[in-house]
N, C-alpha and C positions, 0 to 999 in steps of 0.2 A: 492731479495734473503737476507735469514737471514744471518747474521754475522757468519763466522766459530769461531771467536773467542768468539763469543756469545753462541754458540753452545756445543763447548768445555768446557766453564766455568759452562753454566747450567749441562752438563751431569756429572761434578766432584760436583755438589752441592755446587757450590761458589755462594756468591754475590758479585757485583761489589766492593764494598768497599774491600773486604778480596783480591781479586785478585790484585786490586790499588795497596794496600800497599805492596803485594809481588811482584810486577814490580816497585815500586818506582816514581809511578803517581797518580795523583789526582783520584779520582772516576769521575768526570766530564770528565776528558780527556780520562778515558776508554769507557764512555758512548759515547763520540764522535767518536773513532775507530769503536765501535760495530754498530752505526749508521752509518757509513762511512760519517761522517760530516766533516772531518778533514784528512789530511793525515796522515799515522802513521808514525814516524820516525823510521829510520832504525835500530837505537838501541834498541829500544822498541819492535818492530817485532821478531828481534832476541831474546830477553828475552823471548816473549810469545811463540815463537817456541821451546825454549830450556824448558820452565815450562811444556809445555805440550807434549814434545817429538815428534813434527811434523815439517814438515819443512815450510820452510819460503813461498815457492810456494803453499805448501796446505791453509796456511793462507791467501795467496791473491785469492785463487781460480783459480792458474794456473793450479794447477794440483788435480785430486781427489786421489792421492796416499798420505797417511799419512808421511810415512817414506820410504825411498829408502834403503832397505835392502841389496839388491846387492849391491850397493854402498858404502854402511858400510861394508859389508863383505872385497870387495875389499880394501878399506883403511885400514882394518884390517891385511890384508895380507902383505899389503906393509909395516905396521908398524914394523910386527913381525919379 
């Protein structure tokens, strides 16, 4: 299975070096995350999810839903 991180990166037309700089990691580490060679750190996972505006579950392949819009609307109602 191709990495969702790689799919999102390529869809935006980014090369690994640019995304790595944006995330504050090395290109080599990003490559390892994309190839599932090493476990991704939670803080980096959260950064990637925020960068691409998707859920961490989507990145991990747990869910096919990129954003939980209903949950977001409920959260907004609570905050207002």
